[in-house]
C-alpha positions as CSV (number, residue, x, y, z in Angstrom):
1,M,0.0,0.0,0.0
2,R,1.3,3.5,-0.8
3,R,1.8,6.3,1.6
4,F,-1.1,8.7,1.9
5,N,-0.5,12.4,2.3
6,S,-4.0,13.5,3.0
7,L,-7.5,12.3,3.9
8,T,-8.6,13.3,0.4
9,E,-6.3,10.6,-1.0
10,V,-7.6,8.1,1.5
11,R,-11.2,9.0,0.7
12,Y,-10.6,8.6,-3.1
13,E,-9.5,5.0,-2.6
14,L,-12.3,4.3,-0.1
15,T,-14.8,5.6,-2.6
16,T,-13.4,3.6,-5.5
17,G,-13.5,0.5,-3.5
18,T,-9.7,-0.2,-3.7
19,L,-9.3,0.3,0.1
20,T,-11.2,-0.2,3.3
21,C,-10.6,1.4,6.7
22,R,-9.8,-2.1,8.1
23,Q,-7.0,-2.5,5.4
24,L,-5.7,1.0,6.2
25,V,-5.5,0.2,9.9
26,E,-3.7,-3.1,9.2
27,Y,-1.2,-1.2,7.0
28,Y,-0.4,1.3,9.8
29,L,-0.2,-1.5,12.5
30,D,2.3,-3.3,10.3
31,N,4.4,-0.1,9.9
32,I,4.3,0.4,13.7
33,Q,5.5,-3.2,14.3
34,R,8.4,-2.7,11.9
35,T,9.6,0.6,13.4
36,T,9.5,-0.1,17.2
37,H,13.1,1.2,17.4
38,L,11.7,4.7,16.8
39,N,9.8,4.5,20.1
40,A,7.0,6.7,18.7
41,Y,4.2,4.8,20.5
42,L,3.9,4.0,24.2
43,E,0.8,1.9,23.5
44,V,-0.9,0.7,20.4
45,F,-4.7,0.1,20.4
46,A,-4.6,-2.6,17.8
47,D,-7.8,-4.5,18.5
48,E,-9.7,-1.3,19.2
49,A,-8.5,0.3,16.0
50,R,-9.6,-2.7,14.0
51,A,-13.0,-2.6,15.7
52,Q,-13.3,1.1,15.0
53,A,-12.3,0.6,11.4
54,D,-15.0,-2.1,10.9
55,A,-17.6,0.2,12.4
56,V,-16.6,3.0,10.1
57,D,-16.6,0.8,7.1
58,A,-20.2,-0.2,8.0
59,K,-21.2,3.4,8.4
60,R,-19.7,4.2,5.0
61,A,-21.7,1.5,3.4
62,A,-24.8,2.9,5.1
63,G,-23.9,6.5,4.0
64,T,-23.7,7.7,7.6
65,A,-20.0,8.1,8.1
66,G,-18.6,11.3,9.7
67,R,-16.2,13.9,8.3
68,L,-13.1,12.0,9.5
69,A,-14.0,8.6,8.2
70,G,-10.7,7.1,7.0
71,M,-8.5,9.3,9.3
72,V,-6.2,7.2,11.4
73,L,-4.9,9.2,14.3
74,G,-2.4,9.0,17.2
75,L,-2.7,10.9,20.4
76,K,0.1,12.5,22.3
77,D,0.3,11.1,25.8
78,V,-1.2,14.2,27.4
79,L,-4.7,13.9,26.0
80,A,-7.5,12.1,27.9
81,Y,-9.1,9.2,26.2
82,K,-11.7,7.4,28.3
83,D,-10.6,4.0,29.8
84,H,-7.1,4.4,28.3
85,A,-3.8,5.0,30.1
86,L,-2.7,8.6,30.4
87,Q,0.8,9.3,31.8
88,A,2.3,12.4,30.2
89,S,5.3,10.0,29.6
90,S,6.0,10.2,33.3
91,H,6.7,7.6,36.0
92,I,4.5,9.5,38.5
93,L,1.3,8.6,36.6
94,D,2.0,4.8,36.4
95,G,-1.2,2.9,36.2
96,F,-3.5,5.8,35.7
97,K,-6.4,5.5,33.3
98,S,-8.5,8.4,32.2
99,L,-12.1,8.4,33.4
100,Y,-13.3,10.5,30.5
101,S,-12.3,11.7,27.0
102,G,-11.2,15.3,26.5
103,T,-13.5,17.5,24.4
104,A,-11.1,17.5,21.4
105,V,-10.7,13.8,21.5
106,Q,-14.4,13.2,21.8
107,R,-15.2,15.4,18.8
108,L,-12.7,13.5,16.7
109,L,-14.3,10.2,17.7
110,D,-17.8,11.6,17.0
111,E,-16.7,12.3,13.4
112,D,-15.4,8.7,13.0
113,A,-11.7,9.2,13.4
114,I,-9.8,6.0,14.3
115,I,-7.4,6.3,17.2
116,I,-4.6,3.9,16.8
117,G,-2.4,4.6,19.8
118,R,-0.8,6.7,22.5
119,Q,2.4,8.5,21.5
120,N,5.6,9.3,23.3
121,C,6.5,12.8,24.4
122,D,8.7,14.8,26.7
123,E,7.7,14.2,30.3
124,F,4.7,16.5,31.0
125,A,5.4,18.2,27.6
126,M,8.6,19.7,29.1
127,G,11.4,19.5,26.5
128,A,12.5,20.3,23.0
129,S,13.9,16.9,22.0
130,N,11.7,14.1,23.4
131,E,14.6,13.0,25.6
132,T,12.9,13.7,28.9
133,S,10.4,10.9,28.5
134,Y,10.4,8.3,31.3
135,F,10.1,5.7,28.5
136,G,13.2,6.8,26.6
137,P,13.5,9.1,23.6
138,S,11.7,8.8,20.3
139,R,14.0,8.8,17.3
140,N,14.0,10.7,14.1
141,A,13.0,8.3,11.3
142,L,15.5,9.9,8.8
143,D,18.4,9.4,11.2
144,P,17.7,7.4,14.4
145,D,20.7,9.0,16.0
146,R,19.0,12.4,15.9
147,V,16.1,13.7,18.0
148,P,12.6,14.3,16.5
149,G,12.2,17.5,18.5
150,G,9.8,18.0,21.3
151,S,7.7,17.8,23.2
152,S,5.4,16.2,20.7
153,G,8.3,14.1,19.3
154,G,6.6,10.7,19.1
155,S,3.6,12.4,17.4
156,A,5.8,13.9,14.8
157,V,7.7,10.7,14.1
158,A,4.5,8.8,13.7
159,V,3.4,11.0,10.9
160,Q,6.9,11.2,9.4
161,A,7.4,7.4,9.4
162,D,3.9,6.7,8.1
163,L,2.6,5.1,11.3
164,C,-0.7,7.1,11.2
165,L,-2.1,9.7,8.9
166,A,-2.1,12.5,11.5
167,S,-1.3,13.1,15.2
168,I,-2.9,15.3,17.8
169,G,-0.3,17.0,20.0
170,S,-0.1,20.0,22.3
171,D,1.9,23.2,21.8
172,T,3.0,25.3,24.8
173,G,6.0,27.1,23.3
174,G,6.5,25.3,20.1
175,S,5.9,21.7,21.0
176,V,4.0,20.9,17.8
177,R,5.9,23.3,15.4
178,Q,9.5,22.4,16.4
179,P,9.2,18.6,16.0
180,A,7.2,19.2,12.8
181,A,10.2,21.1,11.5
182,F,12.7,18.5,12.6
183,C,10.6,15.7,11.0
184,G,9.5,17.4,7.8
185,V,5.8,17.5,8.4
186,V,3.1,20.2,8.9
187,G,2.8,21.4,12.5
188,F,-0.1,23.8,13.4
189,K,-0.9,25.7,16.6
190,P,-4.2,27.6,16.5
191,T,-5.0,30.8,18.5
192,Y,-4.9,30.3,22.2
193,S,-8.5,29.3,23.3
194,R,-9.6,28.2,19.8
195,I,-9.7,24.5,21.0
196,S,-10.9,23.5,24.4
197,R,-8.2,22.4,26.8
198,Y,-10.6,20.1,28.7
199,G,-8.9,16.7,28.9
200,L,-5.4,18.1,28.2
201,I,-2.9,17.6,31.1
202,A,-1.8,21.1,32.1
203,Y,1.8,22.3,31.8
204,A,1.3,26.1,31.6
205,S,-2.4,26.9,31.4
206,S,-2.1,30.4,29.8
207,F,0.1,28.9,27.0
208,D,-1.1,25.3,26.4
209,Q,-3.1,24.7,23.2
210,I,-3.9,21.5,21.3
211,G,-2.4,21.3,17.8
212,T,-2.0,19.0,14.9
213,L,0.8,17.2,13.0
214,T,-0.1,16.2,9.5
215,R,1.3,15.6,6.0
216,S,-0.9,18.3,4.5
217,V,-2.3,21.7,5.4
218,E,-5.8,20.6,4.3
219,D,-5.8,17.9,7.0
220,A,-4.8,20.4,9.6
221,A,-7.7,22.6,8.5
222,L,-10.2,19.8,8.7
223,L,-9.0,18.7,12.1
224,L,-9.2,22.2,13.5
225,E,-12.7,22.5,12.1
226,V,-13.8,19.4,14.0
227,M,-12.0,20.2,17.3
228,A,-12.6,24.0,17.6
229,G,-15.5,25.8,19.2
230,P,-17.2,26.6,22.5
231,D,-17.2,24.0,25.3
232,N,-19.1,24.0,28.6
233,F,-16.2,22.2,30.3
234,D,-13.7,25.0,29.6
235,S,-14.5,28.5,30.7
236,T,-11.5,29.9,28.9
237,V,-12.3,28.6,25.4
238,S,-13.3,31.1,22.7
239,Q,-17.0,31.5,22.0
240,Q,-16.4,32.7,18.4
241,P,-18.1,30.7,15.7
242,V,-15.9,28.1,13.8
243,P,-15.5,28.7,10.1
244,A,-15.4,25.8,7.6
245,Y,-11.6,26.0,7.5
246,S,-11.3,23.1,5.1
247,E,-13.4,24.9,2.5
248,L,-11.5,28.2,2.8
249,L,-8.1,27.2,1.5
250,T,-8.0,29.4,-1.6
251,P,-5.4,32.1,-0.9
252,A,-5.7,35.8,-1.8
253,P,-3.7,36.8,-4.9
254,H,-1.4,39.1,-2.9
255,Y,-0.4,39.5,0.7
256,R,1.7,41.8,2.8
257,I,4.3,39.7,4.5
258,G,6.9,40.8,7.1
259,Y,9.9,38.9,8.2
260,I,11.7,39.7,11.5
261,R,15.1,41.0,10.6
262,D,16.8,39.9,13.8
263,T,15.8,36.3,13.3
264,M,17.8,36.2,10.0
265,E,20.9,37.8,11.7
266,R,21.1,35.5,14.7
267,A,24.6,34.1,15.3
268,G,23.1,30.7,16.1
269,L,21.0,30.4,13.0
270,D,22.2,27.5,10.7
271,P,23.4,29.1,7.4
272,Q,21.4,26.5,5.4
273,I,18.2,27.4,7.2
274,K,18.9,31.1,6.5
275,E,19.5,30.3,2.9
276,S,16.2,28.4,2.7
277,V,14.2,31.2,4.3
278,E,15.8,33.8,2.1
279,A,15.0,31.7,-1.0
280,T,11.4,31.5,0.1
281,L,11.1,35.2,0.6
282,E,12.4,35.8,-2.9
283,T,9.9,33.3,-4.3
284,L,7.1,35.3,-2.5
285,R,8.3,38.5,-3.9
286,S,8.4,37.0,-7.4
287,Q,4.8,36.0,-6.9
288,G,3.8,39.6,-6.3
289,H,3.5,39.7,-2.6
290,V,4.9,42.6,-0.6
291,V,7.8,41.3,1.5
292,D,9.4,43.7,4.1
293,A,11.9,43.3,6.8
294,V,10.5,44.4,10.2
295,D,12.1,45.1,13.6
296,F,11.1,43.2,16.7
297,P,13.1,44.6,19.7
298,Y,12.2,41.8,22.2
299,L,13.7,38.7,20.5
300,D,16.3,38.3,23.3
301,F,13.7,38.6,26.0
302,M,11.3,36.0,24.7
303,V,12.9,32.8,25.9
304,P,13.6,34.1,29.5
305,T,10.0,35.5,29.7
306,Y,8.6,32.2,28.4
307,Y,10.5,30.0,30.9
308,I,9.8,32.3,33.9
309,L,6.1,32.2,33.2
310,T,5.7,28.6,32.2
311,T,7.8,27.2,35.1
312,A,5.7,29.3,37.5
313,E,2.5,27.9,36.1
314,A,4.0,24.4,36.0
315,S,4.9,24.5,39.7
316,S,1.3,25.2,40.5
317,N,-0.3,22.8,38.0
318,L,1.9,19.8,39.0
319,G,1.2,20.2,42.7
320,R,-1.7,17.7,42.2
321,F,0.6,14.8,41.5
322,D,1.6,13.6,45.0
323,G,0.9,9.9,45.1
324,V,-2.2,10.2,47.3
325,K,-5.1,9.7,45.0
326,Y,-3.7,8.1,41.8
327,G,-0.5,7.2,40.0
328,Y,2.8,6.2,41.4
329,R,3.3,6.1,45.2
330,A,6.7,5.8,46.8
331,P,7.0,2.3,48.4
332,D,9.4,3.5,51.1
333,A,7.3,6.3,52.5
334,T,6.8,6.2,56.3
335,D,4.5,9.2,56.9
336,V,2.5,11.8,54.9
337,E,5.4,14.2,54.6
338,S,7.8,11.5,53.3
339,L,5.0,10.2,51.0
340,Y,4.9,13.6,49.3
341,K,8.6,14.1,49.1
342,K,9.6,10.6,48.0
343,T,6.8,10.2,45.5
344,R,7.6,13.5,43.8
345,A,11.4,12.9,43.9
346,Q,11.1,9.4,42.5
347,G,8.2,10.0,40.2
348,F,9.3,13.2,38.4
349,G,12.3,13.2,36.1
350,P,15.2,15.7,36.4
351,E,13.8,18.2,33.8
352,V,10.3,18.4,35.4
353,Q,11.9,18.8,38.9
354,R,14.1,21.6,37.5
355,R,11.1,23.5,36.1
356,I,9.1,23.0,39.3
357,L,11.9,24.4,41.4
358,L,12.5,27.3,39.0
359,G,8.8,28.1,39.1
360,T,8.5,27.9,42.8
361,F,11.5,30.2,43.1
362,V,10.1,32.9,40.8
363,L,6.8,32.8,42.7
364,S,8.4,33.1,46.1
365,A,7.6,36.2,48.1
366,D,11.1,37.6,47.9
367,Y,11.4,37.3,44.1
368,Y,7.8,37.4,42.8
369,D,8.0,41.1,41.6
370,A,11.6,40.7,40.4
371,Y,10.8,37.8,38.1
372,Y,7.2,36.8,37.7
373,T,5.6,40.3,37.7
374,K,8.4,41.6,35.4
375,A,8.0,38.7,33.0
376,Q,4.2,39.4,32.8
377,R,4.9,43.0,31.8
378,V,7.4,41.8,29.1
379,R,4.9,39.3,27.8
380,R,2.4,42.2,27.4
381,L,5.0,44.2,25.4
382,I,5.7,41.2,23.2
383,K,2.0,40.6,22.6
384,E,1.4,44.3,21.8
385,K,4.3,44.5,19.4
386,T,3.3,41.2,17.7
387,D,-0.3,42.3,17.3
388,E,0.9,45.7,15.9
389,L,3.0,44.0,13.3
390,L,0.1,41.6,12.4
391,R,-2.1,44.6,11.8
392,Q,0.4,46.1,9.4
393,Y,1.1,42.7,7.7
394,D,-1.1,39.7,6.9
395,F,1.7,37.3,8.1
396,L,5.0,37.2,9.8
397,V,7.5,34.6,8.3
398,L,10.5,33.3,10.2
399,P,12.5,30.1,10.7
400,T,10.8,27.5,12.8
401,T,14.1,26.4,14.5
402,P,17.6,27.8,14.6
403,T,19.1,24.4,13.6
404,T,17.9,21.2,12.0
405,A,17.5,18.0,14.2
406,F,20.5,17.7,16.5
407,R,22.0,14.4,17.8
408,L,20.6,12.5,20.8
409,G,22.4,13.7,23.9
410,E,24.0,16.7,22.2
411,N,22.2,19.3,24.4
412,Q,21.2,17.3,27.5
413,K,24.0,18.6,29.7
414,D,23.2,22.2,28.8
415,P,19.6,23.2,29.6
416,L,20.1,26.7,28.3
417,A,21.1,25.4,24.8
418,M,18.0,23.2,24.8
419,Y,15.8,26.1,25.8
420,L,17.2,28.2,23.0
421,A,15.9,25.7,20.5
422,D,12.5,27.4,21.2
423,I,13.7,30.9,20.4
424,F,11.6,31.3,17.2
425,T,8.5,29.4,18.3
426,V,7.8,31.1,21.7
427,Q,6.7,34.4,20.2
428,A,3.4,33.0,18.9
429,S,2.8,31.3,22.3
430,L,3.5,34.5,24.3
431,A,1.2,36.5,22.0
432,G,-1.5,33.8,21.8
433,V,-1.6,34.0,18.0
434,P,-1.8,31.0,15.5
435,A,1.3,29.7,13.8
436,I,2.2,26.9,11.4
437,S,5.4,25.2,10.4
438,V,5.6,23.8,6.8
439,P,8.4,21.8,5.3
440,A,10.9,24.0,3.4
441,G,13.5,21.6,2.0
442,E,16.4,19.9,3.7
443,D,20.0,20.6,4.7
444,A,23.2,19.0,3.3
445,D,22.7,16.0,5.6
446,G,19.2,15.4,4.3
447,M,17.5,16.7,7.5
448,P,14.3,18.7,7.2
449,I,14.0,22.5,7.4
450,G,10.8,24.1,8.6
451,L,9.4,27.5,7.7
452,Q,7.1,29.2,10.3
453,V,4.2,31.6,9.5
454,L,2.2,33.6,12.1
455,S,-1.0,35.4,11.6
456,G,-3.4,37.6,13.7
457,A,-5.5,35.9,16.4
458,F,-8.5,34.0,15.0
459,R,-7.3,34.4,11.4
460,E,-6.7,30.7,11.0
461,E,-8.6,30.5,7.7
462,H,-6.2,33.1,6.2
463,L,-3.1,31.4,7.7
464,L,-4.1,28.0,6.5
465,A,-4.9,29.2,3.0
466,F,-1.6,30.9,2.7
467,A,0.3,28.0,4.2
468,S,-1.4,25.6,1.7
469,S,-0.2,27.6,-1.2
470,L,3.2,28.1,0.4
471,A,3.6,24.3,1.0
472,E,2.9,23.6,-2.7
473,S,5.6,26.0,-3.8
474,L,8.3,24.6,-1.4
475,T,10.2,21.3,-1.8
476,P,8.8,18.9,0.7
477,A,11.4,17.3,3.0
478,I,9.8,13.8,3.0
479,P,8.8,12.2,-0.3
């Protein structure tokens, strides 16, 4: 069976009778079995997926199938799926099964998506390489000695290696877009609040957003269309109506496009990525778009601001994991105090502990104003400047990452180097605007390069239409 790049391709073969959903599931299960060394999945729902496929085939025969019939999905291990394990790739949630399905997951199921498994990620979505997972790192399918990016690394690899058609991940500071760039797939983060966070394990609640990893922009548009919208279980979700994104992928003939000058002049930017972005900008100019360099004075403040605020929120959100009600409990605890201390020390990995400690420090009485309050003020400046630029321009274009996929272990001993891998993705998260990474060629080693596009809040239909045309004009990283 050939590799499918979109649900449209799957539907064509389903309609012509050359394919069934059951055959499609068997194809992906076989691929998963042959690529266990990539460690993309923590658990495969083989029998369930077969049963779901049979049910969808029956619905198709009856003419009652939903919009996602034929879509085989994987879920990042931070999304609640009723009666299935949910661990955030952490030891501290050993044995825990979700009592309900999150809103986004349920909406996918309601439209006849087939969920094939639970995917590896950085522990509690904290990481940029998928190396902090309690279950070991996922590996880049193009070079297993390299990382797939993080935190949605397993989700990106699953799409890259043809282990499912699409994956649902989460993006706090680039956790969908960065691995998409490293793996040569499409990674999309919608506007903050566009998709309900009910059923998403919280890392940093004012940043977290469910996103998608796909092989086409059209699939990202359809998945957003299904998952987005008001939800009584999430008071922070947007009440704005949901456009038919999948039907609005025709771009305007001309756009005003800005690119941040400083991103192209960073000392740490890989020259091959710079060359790729510059070539894309020239292509856009030749197509008649206005392309201007713009100044963004806060680039050096974005990563510190992001990590102060997210670690502060994480220190609060992760307080619920203590071994009392569910998950791992330290076997050598002797009283309540030792139960808390030992469970959290044994259950959380080093990176999660580091971020909890950092967050607790910046929220402490002596340092609250010096760090947390100041970071909130800087976040406001970053948001205001980003919004100002996105009123002047339809889109901002910049690299997704400063380098291509690095080798396993290369940055593990230097947390700052790892954090700086997020330098180009945290802007959209701090500002709460939608962003997408599309494949933009590859470097001399054959590793994918990603190009990132930002648009104004709740302008996803324009962003997706532009990204669709952009993806067609760029050389894809994966055949």
